[in-house]
C-alpha positions as CSV (number, residue, x, y, z in Angstrom):
1,X,9.9,7.2,21.6
2,X,6.4,6.4,22.7
3,X,4.9,6.6,26.1
4,X,2.1,4.0,26.1
5,X,-1.3,3.9,27.9
6,X,-2.5,7.4,27.0
7,X,-6.1,7.7,25.9
8,X,-6.3,8.9,22.3
9,X,-9.2,10.8,20.9
10,X,-10.1,13.3,18.2
11,X,-10.3,13.6,14.4
12,X,-7.7,12.8,11.7
13,X,-8.0,13.1,7.9
14,X,-7.0,10.1,5.8
15,X,-4.0,10.7,3.5
16,X,-4.1,9.9,-0.2
17,X,-3.5,6.2,-1.1
18,X,0.3,5.5,-1.2
19,X,-0.2,2.5,-3.4
20,X,-2.2,4.6,-5.9
21,X,0.2,7.6,-5.7
22,X,3.2,5.7,-7.0
23,X,1.6,4.1,-10.2
24,X,-0.2,7.4,-10.9
25,X,3.0,9.3,-10.8
26,X,4.6,6.7,-13.1
27,X,1.6,7.0,-15.4
28,X,2.4,10.7,-15.9
29,X,5.2,9.5,-18.3
30,X,2.4,8.4,-20.7
31,X,1.6,12.1,-21.6
32,X,3.6,15.0,-22.7
33,X,1.2,17.4,-21.1
34,X,1.3,18.7,-17.5
35,X,-0.7,16.8,-14.8
36,X,-1.6,18.2,-11.4
37,X,-2.3,15.7,-8.6
38,X,-4.1,16.6,-5.4
39,X,-4.2,14.7,-2.1
40,X,-0.8,13.3,-2.8
41,X,0.8,11.8,0.4
42,X,4.0,13.6,1.3
43,X,5.9,10.5,2.2
44,X,9.4,9.1,1.5
45,X,8.3,6.7,-1.3
46,X,6.6,9.5,-3.2
47,X,9.7,11.7,-2.9
48,X,11.9,8.9,-4.3
49,X,9.4,8.4,-7.2
50,X,9.5,12.2,-7.9
51,X,13.3,12.0,-8.0
52,X,13.1,9.1,-10.4
53,X,10.8,11.1,-12.7
54,X,13.3,14.0,-12.6
55,X,16.1,11.6,-13.4
56,X,14.4,10.8,-16.8
57,X,13.8,14.4,-17.7
58,X,10.5,15.3,-16.0
59,X,9.6,18.5,-14.3
60,X,8.1,17.5,-10.9
61,X,7.5,19.9,-8.1
62,X,5.3,20.3,-5.1
63,X,2.8,23.2,-5.7
64,X,1.0,22.8,-2.3
65,X,1.1,20.8,0.9
66,X,-0.3,17.8,-0.8
67,X,-0.4,18.9,-4.4
68,X,2.2,18.0,-7.1
69,X,2.7,19.0,-10.7
70,X,4.4,16.6,-13.1
71,X,5.3,17.5,-16.7
72,X,7.1,14.9,-18.8
73,X,7.4,17.0,-22.0
74,X,10.4,15.0,-23.1
75,X,12.1,11.8,-21.8
76,X,15.8,12.3,-21.6
77,X,16.6,8.7,-20.9
78,X,14.8,5.4,-20.6
79,X,17.5,3.9,-18.4
80,X,16.4,4.1,-14.7
81,X,18.8,5.3,-12.1
82,X,20.1,2.2,-10.2
83,X,20.5,3.8,-6.8
84,X,17.0,5.4,-6.8
85,X,15.5,2.2,-8.1
86,X,16.9,0.2,-5.2
87,X,15.1,2.5,-2.7
88,X,11.5,1.5,-3.7
89,X,9.9,-1.4,-5.4
90,X,7.6,1.0,-7.3
91,X,10.5,1.9,-9.6
92,X,9.4,-1.1,-11.5
93,X,6.2,0.8,-12.4
94,X,8.1,3.1,-14.7
95,X,8.8,0.1,-17.0
96,X,5.3,0.1,-18.7
97,X,5.0,3.8,-19.3
98,X,8.6,4.2,-20.6
99,X,8.2,1.2,-22.9
100,X,4.9,2.5,-24.3
101,X,6.3,6.0,-24.8
102,X,9.9,5.4,-25.8
103,X,9.8,1.8,-27.3
104,X,12.5,0.7,-24.8
105,X,13.4,0.7,-21.1
106,X,16.2,-0.6,-18.8
107,X,15.2,-1.3,-15.3
108,X,17.6,-2.2,-12.4
109,X,16.4,-4.6,-9.7
110,X,13.7,-2.8,-7.6
111,X,14.0,-2.3,-3.9
112,X,11.1,-2.2,-1.3
113,X,10.1,-4.0,1.9
114,X,12.0,-7.2,2.7
115,X,8.9,-9.4,3.3
116,X,9.9,-12.4,1.2
117,X,10.4,-13.1,-2.5
118,X,8.6,-10.7,-4.8
119,X,8.8,-12.0,-8.3
120,X,8.6,-9.8,-11.4
121,X,7.8,-12.6,-13.9
122,X,4.2,-11.4,-14.3
123,X,5.4,-8.0,-15.5
124,X,7.8,-9.5,-18.1
125,X,5.3,-12.0,-19.4
126,X,2.7,-9.2,-19.9
127,X,5.2,-7.0,-21.7
128,X,6.2,-9.9,-24.0
129,X,2.6,-10.7,-24.8
130,X,2.2,-7.1,-25.9
131,X,5.2,-7.4,-28.2
132,X,8.2,-6.5,-26.2
133,X,11.5,-8.4,-26.4
134,X,13.3,-9.0,-23.1
135,X,17.0,-9.1,-22.3
136,X,17.8,-10.1,-18.7
137,X,21.2,-9.4,-17.1
138,X,22.2,-7.2,-14.2
139,X,19.1,-5.2,-15.2
140,X,16.3,-6.2,-17.5
141,X,15.8,-4.4,-20.8
142,X,12.6,-4.3,-22.8
143,X,12.3,-3.1,-26.4
144,X,9.5,-3.2,-29.0
145,X,6.4,-1.7,-30.5
146,X,3.4,-2.7,-28.4
147,X,0.2,-4.1,-29.8
148,X,-3.0,-5.1,-28.1
149,X,-3.3,-8.7,-27.0
150,X,-5.2,-11.1,-24.8
151,X,-3.3,-11.7,-21.5
152,X,-4.0,-13.9,-18.6
153,X,-1.7,-13.0,-15.7
154,X,-0.1,-15.9,-13.9
155,X,-1.0,-14.3,-10.6
156,X,-3.2,-11.4,-9.7
157,X,-0.2,-9.1,-9.2
158,X,-1.1,-5.5,-8.3
159,X,2.0,-3.9,-9.8
160,X,1.9,-6.4,-12.7
161,X,-1.7,-5.4,-13.5
162,X,-0.8,-1.7,-13.2
163,X,2.2,-2.1,-15.6
164,X,0.1,-4.0,-18.1
165,X,-2.7,-1.4,-18.0
166,X,-0.3,1.5,-18.5
167,X,1.5,-0.1,-21.3
168,X,-1.7,-1.1,-23.0
169,X,-3.1,2.4,-22.8
170,X,-0.9,3.5,-25.8
171,X,-0.7,0.1,-27.5
172,X,-2.4,-0.3,-30.9
173,X,-5.6,-2.2,-30.7
174,X,-7.5,-3.8,-27.7
175,X,-5.9,-5.5,-24.8
176,X,-7.8,-7.9,-22.5
177,X,-6.2,-8.6,-19.1
178,X,-7.5,-11.6,-17.3
179,X,-6.8,-12.4,-13.6
180,X,-6.2,-8.7,-13.1
181,X,-5.8,-7.3,-9.6
182,X,-8.7,-5.1,-8.6
183,X,-7.5,-3.5,-5.4
184,X,-8.7,0.1,-4.7
185,X,-5.4,1.5,-5.8
186,X,-5.6,-0.4,-9.1
187,X,-9.0,1.1,-9.6
188,X,-7.7,4.6,-8.8
189,X,-5.0,4.3,-11.4
190,X,-7.5,3.2,-14.0
191,X,-9.8,6.2,-13.1
192,X,-6.8,8.5,-13.5
193,X,-5.8,7.1,-16.9
194,X,-9.4,7.5,-18.0
195,X,-9.3,11.1,-16.9
196,X,-6.4,11.6,-19.3
197,X,-8.3,10.0,-22.2
198,X,-7.6,6.3,-21.8
199,X,-10.3,3.8,-22.6
200,X,-10.6,1.1,-19.9
201,X,-13.6,-1.1,-19.2
202,X,-14.1,-3.5,-16.3
203,X,-12.6,-1.3,-13.6
204,X,-13.1,-3.0,-10.2
205,X,-13.3,-6.5,-11.8
206,X,-10.7,-9.1,-12.6
207,X,-11.0,-8.6,-16.3
208,X,-9.9,-5.3,-17.8
209,X,-10.4,-4.3,-21.4
210,X,-8.1,-1.5,-22.6
211,X,-8.5,0.1,-26.0
212,X,-5.2,1.7,-26.9
213,X,-5.2,5.4,-27.9
214,X,-2.6,7.4,-29.8
215,X,-2.1,10.0,-27.1
216,X,-3.1,10.9,-23.6
217,X,-3.8,14.5,-22.4
218,X,-3.0,16.3,-19.2
219,X,-5.4,17.4,-16.4
220,X,-6.0,17.5,-12.7
221,X,-6.9,14.5,-10.5
222,X,-7.5,13.9,-6.8
223,X,-6.2,10.7,-5.3
224,X,-8.6,8.5,-3.2
225,X,-8.0,8.0,0.5
226,X,-5.6,5.3,1.7
227,X,-7.8,2.5,3.0
228,X,-4.8,0.9,4.6
229,X,-4.1,4.0,6.6
230,X,-7.8,4.3,7.5
231,X,-7.8,0.8,8.9
232,X,-4.6,1.5,10.8
233,X,-6.2,4.4,12.6
234,X,-9.3,2.2,13.2
235,X,-7.0,-0.4,14.8
236,X,-5.3,2.2,16.8
237,X,-8.6,3.5,18.1
238,X,-9.8,0.1,19.1
239,X,-6.9,-0.6,21.4
240,X,-6.8,2.8,23.1
241,X,-9.7,4.1,25.3
242,X,-10.7,7.2,23.4
243,X,-13.0,7.8,20.4
244,X,-11.3,8.5,17.0
245,X,-12.9,9.8,13.9
246,X,-11.3,9.4,10.5
247,X,-12.5,11.8,7.8
248,X,-12.2,11.8,4.0
249,X,-12.8,8.0,3.7
250,X,-14.1,5.9,0.7
251,X,-16.5,3.6,2.3
252,X,-16.4,1.1,-0.6
253,X,-12.7,0.5,0.0
254,X,-13.4,-0.9,3.5
255,X,-15.7,-3.7,2.4
256,X,-13.0,-6.4,2.7
257,X,-11.6,-5.0,6.0
258,X,-14.8,-4.6,8.1
259,X,-15.7,-8.3,8.4
260,X,-12.2,-9.2,9.7
261,X,-12.1,-6.4,12.2
262,X,-15.6,-7.4,13.3
263,X,-14.3,-10.9,13.9
264,X,-11.7,-9.4,16.2
265,X,-14.4,-7.5,18.1
266,X,-13.5,-4.1,16.6
267,X,-16.5,-1.7,16.4
268,X,-16.5,0.9,13.6
269,X,-19.3,3.0,12.3
270,X,-19.1,4.2,8.7
271,X,-21.2,7.3,7.9
272,X,-20.7,8.6,4.4
273,X,-17.0,9.7,4.2
274,X,-16.4,9.3,7.9
275,X,-15.4,6.4,10.1
276,X,-16.1,6.6,13.8
277,X,-14.3,4.3,16.3
278,X,-16.2,4.3,19.6
279,X,-14.1,4.6,22.7
280,X,-13.7,2.1,25.5
281,X,-14.0,-1.0,23.4
282,X,-13.7,-4.5,24.8
283,X,-12.4,-6.7,22.1
284,X,-13.6,-10.3,22.0
285,X,-12.8,-12.7,19.2
286,X,-15.9,-14.1,17.5
287,X,-15.4,-17.9,17.3
288,X,-16.5,-19.8,14.2
289,X,-19.7,-21.9,14.5
290,X,-19.5,-24.6,17.1
291,X,-16.9,-22.7,19.1
292,X,-14.1,-23.4,16.7
293,X,-11.0,-21.2,16.6
294,X,-11.4,-18.7,13.8
295,X,-8.9,-18.0,11.1
296,X,-7.9,-14.7,9.5
297,X,-6.2,-14.9,6.2
298,X,-5.2,-12.5,3.5
299,X,-5.3,-12.6,-0.3
300,X,-5.9,-10.6,-3.5
301,X,-8.8,-8.1,-3.3
302,X,-11.5,-8.5,-2.3
303,X,-9.9,-10.7,0.4
304,X,-8.4,-9.1,3.5
305,X,-5.4,-7.0,2.4
306,X,-1.9,-8.4,3.2
307,X,-0.8,-4.9,4.2
308,X,-3.1,-5.1,7.3
309,X,-2.0,-8.6,8.5
310,X,0.6,-7.1,10.9
311,X,-2.0,-4.8,12.4
312,X,-4.5,-7.7,12.7
313,X,-1.9,-9.5,14.8
314,X,-1.6,-6.6,17.2
315,X,-5.4,-6.3,17.5
316,X,-5.5,-10.0,18.3
317,X,-3.1,-9.6,21.2
318,X,-5.7,-7.2,22.8
319,X,-8.8,-9.3,22.1
320,X,-10.2,-12.0,24.4
321,X,-9.9,-15.4,22.7
322,X,-7.7,-17.3,20.3
323,X,-7.3,-16.8,16.5
324,X,-5.1,-18.2,13.8
325,X,-3.6,-15.6,11.4
326,X,-2.5,-17.0,8.1
327,X,-0.3,-14.7,6.0
328,X,-0.5,-16.4,2.6
329,X,1.2,-13.9,0.3
330,X,4.6,-13.1,1.8
331,X,6.8,-15.6,3.7
332,X,8.6,-13.0,5.8
333,X,5.8,-10.7,6.8
334,X,5.2,-12.3,10.2
335,X,8.9,-12.3,11.3
336,X,8.3,-9.1,13.3
337,X,6.1,-10.9,15.9
338,X,9.1,-11.8,18.1
339,X,9.1,-8.1,19.0
340,X,5.5,-8.4,20.2
341,X,6.4,-11.5,22.2
342,X,9.1,-9.5,24.0
343,X,6.4,-6.9,24.8
344,X,4.4,-9.7,26.5
345,X,2.1,-11.0,23.7
346,X,1.1,-14.6,23.7
347,X,1.9,-15.7,20.2
348,X,2.9,-19.1,18.8
349,X,4.8,-19.0,15.4
350,X,3.7,-22.1,13.6
351,X,5.8,-21.4,10.4
352,X,6.7,-18.4,8.3
353,X,3.1,-18.0,7.2
354,X,1.0,-18.8,10.4
355,X,0.8,-17.5,13.9
356,X,-1.7,-18.4,16.7
357,X,-2.5,-15.4,19.0
358,X,-4.2,-15.8,22.4
359,X,-5.3,-12.7,24.2
360,X,-5.8,-10.3,25.8
361,X,-2.2,-9.8,26.8
362,X,-0.8,-6.9,28.8
363,X,2.0,-5.3,26.7
364,X,5.0,-3.5,28.1
365,X,7.3,-1.0,26.5
366,X,10.3,-2.3,24.5
367,X,13.2,-1.3,22.3
368,X,12.5,-2.3,18.7
369,X,13.4,-1.7,15.1
370,X,11.0,-1.4,12.2
371,X,11.7,-4.0,9.5
372,X,9.1,-2.7,7.0
373,X,6.3,-0.1,6.6
374,X,3.4,-2.2,7.9
375,X,5.3,-3.9,10.7
376,X,6.5,-0.5,11.8
377,X,3.0,0.8,12.1
378,X,1.9,-2.3,13.9
379,X,4.7,-1.9,16.5
380,X,3.7,1.7,16.9
381,X,0.1,0.7,17.7
382,X,1.3,-1.9,20.1
383,X,3.6,0.7,21.8
384,X,0.7,3.2,22.2
385,X,-1.4,0.6,24.1
386,X,1.5,-0.8,26.1
387,X,2.6,0.1,29.7
388,X,5.8,2.1,29.8
389,X,8.0,3.6,27.2
390,X,8.9,2.0,23.8
391,X,11.6,3.0,21.4
392,X,11.2,2.2,17.7
393,X,14.3,2.6,15.5
394,X,14.6,2.7,11.7
395,X,11.4,4.8,11.5
396,X,12.3,5.8,8.0
397,X,10.4,2.6,7.1
398,X,7.2,4.0,8.7
399,X,7.8,7.4,7.0
400,X,7.8,5.6,3.7
401,X,4.1,4.9,4.0
402,X,2.6,7.2,6.7
403,X,2.7,11.0,6.3
404,X,3.9,12.9,9.5
405,X,2.6,10.1,11.6
406,X,4.1,11.4,14.9
407,X,2.5,14.9,14.4
408,X,-0.9,13.4,13.6
409,X,-0.8,11.1,16.6
410,X,0.2,14.0,18.9
411,X,-2.9,15.7,17.6
412,X,-4.9,12.7,19.0
413,X,-3.2,13.0,22.4
414,X,-0.3,10.5,21.9
415,X,2.9,11.1,23.8
416,X,5.3,10.5,21.0
417,X,8.6,12.1,20.2
418,X,11.0,11.8,17.3
419,X,14.6,11.9,18.4
420,X,18.0,11.5,16.7
421,X,19.6,8.1,17.3
């Protein structure tokens, strides 16, 4: 339950990157030595991944508030638990490490956000190019001895790239991955693998060269900050009157976000590892040359991240002007906008991928339900700048991606309460 219209101000520290945490946890399967991971976000998706690791024989325990120790000395089974796999899409990320270490793996259909079709073809094609044989039934099974190869991914899939890199790390010979995803979390996974002894060149580009090694060691690693969470707090600060400072930020990970936020009139000052969002902002959409209506669209990095499209829609409702928002990557991502319309937003849904937003609109509290992680956070931001009280149900979706979000928002002055339904 959120009482809107309260000025927010103060400092908040960015959590570790959720989308790096999950593949990095999966990559712990590649070594029989213990690994200690710091700045690990304590969120539901991480807890499920830890349960999945335990289900295959790993020792995995929290050793601090945001520190976890994982030791996969032996793998007891390469058949992933079906129930746990259905809880998160990241269960798919265990395919590459288990295939590389055990020579086989059986993976049930993964879960995750319902934001449209999310194909796994890229993963299968990459594994087959490395020498695996595939059997597809109720679950897909992979088996084979992996050898380096030249791959060109049929799409710049983040998880497909991550699975290919992890599998190639222990494959004999050199693997070249073309059309690789290069998002910040993919880069963080590669840096982690290199810290264990992997040999990867081209990190941050769309061509990765992986020279397979016979074994990886253990060690300690600190996850980078979650640039999606940082941008979420920036958006929150822009639509509430107070000044918000976000600490422990990687400035390089904001390069694709800053220009789009600037187009929506959002002011943010990046100073080293800190982002400052000045208070009392008046958001004005910056038109294209000639006064044309601007377009915001997402895409693979370094384009604007798809995970921030929902938040961009909310920002646009509070900005003076009109903007077209084009969600290219997931056909169901924008289906939450009907909830914003009920709150008072002026939004035209053109088709499953495009909405036209005209602002600013005065928003009013509503009863809503979170359909996925990012839509949930977008509705939370809308509720905090709305007049009156809003109720958001199914907040387990938000908890999957944002650590203790209600506690941290209360620290900024938000009037927010978690209640039993």
